[in-house]
C-alpha positions as CSV (number, residue, x, y, z in Angstrom):
1,X,116.9,84.0,101.9
2,X,114.3,84.9,99.2
3,X,116.1,88.0,97.9
4,X,115.9,86.7,94.3
5,X,112.2,86.0,94.5
6,X,111.5,89.5,95.9
7,X,113.7,91.1,93.3
8,X,111.8,89.2,90.5
9,X,108.5,90.4,92.0
10,X,109.7,94.0,91.9
11,X,110.9,93.8,88.3
12,X,107.7,92.0,87.3
13,X,105.5,95.0,88.4
14,X,104.8,96.0,84.8
15,X,103.8,92.4,84.0
16,X,101.5,92.3,87.0
17,X,99.8,95.5,85.8
18,X,99.3,94.2,82.2
19,X,98.1,90.8,83.4
20,X,95.6,92.3,85.9
21,X,94.2,94.8,83.5
22,X,93.9,92.2,80.7
23,X,92.2,89.7,82.9
24,X,89.9,91.9,85.1
25,X,88.4,93.6,82.1
26,X,87.0,90.1,81.1
27,X,85.0,89.8,84.4
28,X,81.3,89.7,83.7
29,X,79.7,92.6,85.6
30,X,75.9,93.4,85.5
31,X,75.1,96.6,83.8
32,X,73.1,98.0,86.8
33,X,76.4,98.1,88.8
34,X,77.1,101.4,87.0
35,X,74.1,103.0,88.7
36,X,75.4,102.9,92.3
37,X,75.7,106.0,94.5
38,X,79.0,105.2,96.1
39,X,81.9,102.7,96.1
40,X,83.4,101.1,99.2
41,X,86.5,99.0,98.8
42,X,87.3,96.7,101.8
43,X,90.9,95.6,102.3
44,X,93.7,95.4,104.8
45,X,97.5,95.7,104.6
46,X,98.8,95.1,101.1
47,X,95.3,94.4,99.8
48,X,94.2,97.9,100.6
49,X,97.2,99.7,99.0
50,X,96.1,99.2,95.4
51,X,92.5,100.5,96.0
52,X,94.0,103.5,98.0
53,X,96.4,104.4,95.1
54,X,93.5,104.4,92.7
55,X,91.4,106.5,95.0
56,X,94.1,109.1,95.4
57,X,95.2,109.2,91.7
58,X,91.6,109.5,90.4
59,X,90.2,111.4,93.3
60,X,88.9,114.3,91.1
61,X,87.8,112.0,88.3
62,X,85.9,109.2,89.9
63,X,82.2,109.3,88.9
64,X,81.0,108.3,92.4
65,X,82.2,108.8,96.0
66,X,84.9,106.3,96.8
67,X,86.4,105.2,100.1
68,X,88.8,102.5,101.2
69,X,87.4,100.7,104.4
70,X,90.0,99.1,106.7
71,X,87.7,97.6,109.4
72,X,85.2,94.9,110.3
73,X,82.3,97.2,109.7
74,X,81.3,99.9,107.2
75,X,81.7,103.6,108.0
76,X,78.1,104.1,107.0
77,X,75.1,102.0,106.1
78,X,75.5,100.3,102.7
79,X,72.5,99.2,100.6
80,X,71.4,98.2,97.1
81,X,72.8,101.5,95.8
82,X,76.3,100.8,97.1
83,X,79.1,99.0,95.3
84,X,81.2,97.0,97.8
85,X,84.5,95.6,96.4
86,X,86.1,93.0,98.6
87,X,89.9,93.0,98.2
88,X,92.0,90.2,99.8
89,X,95.1,88.9,98.1
90,X,95.2,85.8,100.3
91,X,91.5,85.4,100.4
92,X,91.6,84.9,104.2
93,X,91.4,88.4,105.6
94,X,88.9,88.2,108.3
95,X,87.9,91.9,108.3
96,X,87.1,91.7,104.6
97,X,85.1,88.5,105.0
98,X,83.2,90.1,107.8
99,X,82.3,93.1,105.6
100,X,81.3,90.7,102.8
101,X,78.7,89.0,105.1
102,X,77.4,92.4,106.2
103,X,77.1,93.6,102.5
104,X,75.1,90.5,101.6
105,X,72.7,91.2,104.5
106,X,72.3,94.8,103.4
107,X,71.7,94.0,99.8
108,X,74.8,95.8,98.3
109,X,76.1,95.2,94.9
110,X,79.5,93.4,95.2
111,X,82.7,92.5,93.4
112,X,85.7,90.5,94.7
113,X,89.4,90.4,94.0
114,X,91.5,87.6,95.4
115,X,93.8,84.7,94.7
116,X,91.2,82.4,96.1
117,X,90.7,80.7,99.5
118,X,87.7,81.7,101.6
119,X,86.9,84.9,99.7
120,X,87.0,83.0,96.4
121,X,84.7,80.4,97.8
122,X,82.4,83.1,99.3
123,X,82.2,85.0,95.9
124,X,81.4,81.8,94.0
125,X,78.8,80.7,96.5
126,X,77.0,84.0,96.5
127,X,77.3,84.6,92.8
128,X,79.5,87.7,93.2
129,X,81.6,88.8,90.1
130,X,85.1,87.7,90.9
131,X,88.6,88.6,89.6
132,X,90.6,85.6,90.7
133,X,94.3,86.6,90.6
134,X,96.7,84.2,89.1
135,X,99.9,85.5,90.8
136,X,102.4,84.1,88.3
137,X,104.4,87.4,88.3
138,X,104.7,87.5,92.1
139,X,107.1,84.7,93.0
140,X,107.6,86.1,96.5
141,X,104.0,85.1,97.5
142,X,103.6,88.3,99.5
143,X,100.6,90.6,98.9
144,X,102.7,93.8,99.1
145,X,104.9,92.5,96.3
146,X,101.9,91.9,94.1
147,X,100.7,95.5,94.1
148,X,100.3,95.6,90.3
149,X,97.4,93.1,90.7
150,X,95.7,95.3,93.3
151,X,96.0,98.6,91.4
152,X,95.0,97.3,88.0
153,X,92.5,94.8,89.2
154,X,90.5,97.6,90.8
155,X,91.2,100.0,87.9
156,X,90.0,97.6,85.2
157,X,86.8,96.8,87.1
158,X,86.0,100.5,87.6
159,X,86.9,101.3,84.0
160,X,84.6,98.5,82.7
161,X,81.7,100.0,84.7
162,X,82.6,103.4,83.3
163,X,83.1,104.8,86.8
164,X,86.6,106.0,85.8
165,X,88.2,106.4,82.4
166,X,91.4,104.5,81.5
167,X,92.6,103.1,78.2
168,X,95.0,100.4,76.9
169,X,97.2,103.1,75.4
170,X,97.6,104.7,78.9
171,X,98.5,101.3,80.2
172,X,101.1,100.8,77.5
173,X,102.7,104.1,78.4
174,X,102.9,103.1,82.1
175,X,104.5,99.7,81.3
176,X,107.0,101.3,78.9
177,X,108.0,103.9,81.6
178,X,108.5,101.3,84.3
179,X,110.7,99.1,82.0
180,X,112.7,102.1,80.8
181,X,113.3,103.5,84.3
182,X,113.7,100.2,86.3
183,X,117.5,100.5,86.4
184,X,117.5,104.1,87.4
185,X,115.0,103.5,90.2
186,X,117.1,100.6,91.5
187,X,120.2,102.8,91.4
188,X,118.4,105.6,93.2
189,X,117.1,103.2,95.9
190,X,120.6,101.9,96.5
191,X,121.8,105.5,97.0
192,X,119.0,106.2,99.5
193,X,119.5,103.1,101.6
194,X,122.7,104.3,103.4
195,X,120.8,107.4,104.5
196,X,118.0,105.4,106.0
197,X,119.9,102.6,107.6
198,X,119.7,102.8,111.4
199,X,117.3,105.7,111.1
200,X,113.5,106.1,111.4
201,X,112.2,107.2,108.0
202,X,109.6,109.9,108.0
203,X,107.8,109.8,104.7
204,X,106.1,112.9,103.3
205,X,103.9,113.2,100.2
206,X,100.6,114.7,98.9
207,X,97.7,114.5,96.6
208,X,97.8,111.8,94.0
209,X,100.9,110.2,95.6
210,X,99.4,109.7,99.1
211,X,98.6,106.1,98.4
212,X,102.0,105.4,97.0
213,X,103.6,107.0,100.1
214,X,101.5,104.7,102.3
215,X,102.7,101.7,100.2
216,X,106.3,102.8,100.6
217,X,105.7,103.0,104.4
218,X,104.3,99.4,104.4
219,X,107.2,98.1,102.3
220,X,109.7,99.5,104.8
221,X,107.7,97.9,107.7
222,X,107.2,94.5,106.2
223,X,110.3,94.0,104.0
224,X,112.9,95.8,106.0
225,X,111.4,95.4,109.5
226,X,111.8,99.1,109.9
227,X,109.8,101.5,112.1
228,X,108.4,104.4,110.1
229,X,105.9,107.2,110.0
230,X,104.2,109.0,107.2
231,X,102.5,112.4,106.8
232,X,100.6,114.2,104.1
233,X,100.5,117.8,103.0
234,X,98.7,120.1,103.6
235,X,97.6,118.6,106.9
236,X,101.2,118.2,108.1
237,X,101.7,122.0,108.1
238,X,98.9,122.5,110.5
239,X,100.5,120.7,113.4
240,X,103.8,118.8,112.8
241,X,105.9,122.0,112.1
242,X,105.6,122.7,115.9
243,X,106.7,119.1,116.6
244,X,110.1,119.6,115.0
245,X,111.6,120.9,118.2
246,X,111.7,118.1,120.8
247,X,113.1,115.8,121.8
248,X,116.4,117.2,120.4
249,X,117.9,113.7,120.0
250,X,115.1,112.8,117.5
251,X,116.9,114.9,114.9
252,X,119.7,112.4,114.9
253,X,117.5,109.4,114.6
254,X,114.8,110.6,112.2
255,X,115.4,111.0,108.5
256,X,112.8,112.8,106.3
257,X,112.1,111.4,102.9
258,X,110.2,113.9,100.8
259,X,108.3,112.6,97.7
260,X,108.1,115.5,95.3
261,X,106.1,115.9,92.1
262,X,105.8,118.6,89.4
263,X,102.2,117.4,89.1
264,X,101.3,118.6,92.6
265,X,99.2,121.7,92.7
266,X,101.2,125.0,92.9
267,X,100.2,125.6,96.5
268,X,101.3,122.1,97.5
269,X,104.6,122.5,95.8
270,X,105.2,125.8,97.7
271,X,104.1,124.1,101.0
272,X,106.6,121.3,100.4
273,X,109.5,123.7,99.8
274,X,108.6,125.7,102.9
275,X,108.1,122.5,105.0
276,X,111.6,121.2,104.0
277,X,113.2,124.6,104.7
278,X,111.7,124.8,108.2
279,X,112.6,121.2,109.0
280,X,116.2,121.7,107.9
281,X,116.5,124.9,110.0
282,X,115.3,122.9,113.0
283,X,118.2,120.5,112.4
284,X,116.6,117.6,110.5
285,X,118.2,115.9,107.6
286,X,116.1,115.3,104.5
287,X,116.3,113.2,101.4
288,X,114.3,114.2,98.3
289,X,112.8,112.1,95.5
290,X,111.4,114.0,92.5
291,X,109.0,111.8,90.6
292,X,109.9,111.8,86.9
293,X,106.8,110.7,85.0
294,X,104.4,113.1,83.4
295,X,101.2,111.2,84.4
296,X,99.8,110.8,87.9
297,X,99.2,107.0,87.9
298,X,102.6,106.4,86.3
299,X,104.2,108.5,89.1
300,X,102.4,106.5,91.7
301,X,103.7,103.2,90.3
302,X,107.2,104.8,89.9
303,X,107.1,105.6,93.6
304,X,105.9,102.0,94.3
305,X,108.8,100.5,92.4
306,X,111.3,102.8,94.1
307,X,109.8,101.9,97.5
308,X,110.1,98.2,96.8
309,X,113.7,98.5,95.8
310,X,114.5,100.7,98.9
311,X,112.9,98.2,101.2
312,X,114.7,95.2,99.6
313,X,118.1,96.8,99.7
314,X,117.5,98.1,103.3
315,X,116.6,94.5,104.3
316,X,119.9,93.4,102.7
317,X,121.8,96.1,104.6
318,X,120.3,94.7,107.9
319,X,121.1,91.1,106.8
320,X,117.5,89.9,107.0
321,X,115.2,87.8,104.8
322,X,113.0,90.4,103.0
323,X,110.1,88.0,102.3
324,X,108.5,86.6,105.5
325,X,106.4,88.5,108.0
326,X,106.7,86.2,111.0
327,X,105.3,88.6,113.7
328,X,102.2,89.3,111.5
329,X,101.7,85.6,110.9
330,X,102.1,84.8,114.6
331,X,99.6,87.5,115.5
332,X,97.1,86.0,113.1
333,X,97.6,82.5,114.5
334,X,97.1,83.7,118.0
335,X,94.1,85.7,117.1
336,X,92.5,82.7,115.4
337,X,93.3,80.6,118.5
């Protein structure tokens, strides 16, 4: 089993963040890339989580419209005024490569983030500025366990183009926080795992932590082989409250995990309290996690590290190897065939 390699990857999250930011800021990016009208980041699975976290944390600060595209095609026509960022940790993600070819045809400005393989070759052949990840702080080899590269690779590139503001001092605060709170997050995860074992976790979050909640969902799917669902406020309150009634036996099988934050807006904090109150009255059990950091991006990485620990210890509770994703790999082989 690769428990130790996964554990090392989790505790290396601060190192991934520092390495990615330090290296990606050295990528040579043409000055006219700053003049785009919109940003589209193409990625799938773990390679889309970092871009999503950045989009949610900086959603009110990004200088241009920003979307994460999880498909073979773009949601609208891209052109020379669009910045397309191709994100594939493995470098073999076919949806991302398909978007790369379409972006070339349509004249978009492009960047790429990958460890290499086909996407690395594509970027070099087409002269696309490339952040080639050296994943030395991810011994697991799994994209989801290298999320620091995805978050800070994207952030460094956007910061260099002055499309978002982020400084080395902010990065230092984030790294210090993760180092200082690592043991507490691991202990918290170990306390949560018995509540989730043999249950279906229902994850609930909002605003700047939406991407981190999505990441937690993926960790549970891939590392702990666990079926999950996730919902965001305020949208949840407009439909799911009525779904808390039936089937009655679902209340024994489902377990709500509420990701709370004092940095949520006042209305969202009130909504979260009322949502939890209604769910408990309907017979659901809920677990709460209150993010401790005083910064939105630090909170997002705090939840990421917590989620990685939860999924690792839940995998141990089930007696399974936390690293491989055999069904995903089999699916890809059959799709290629």
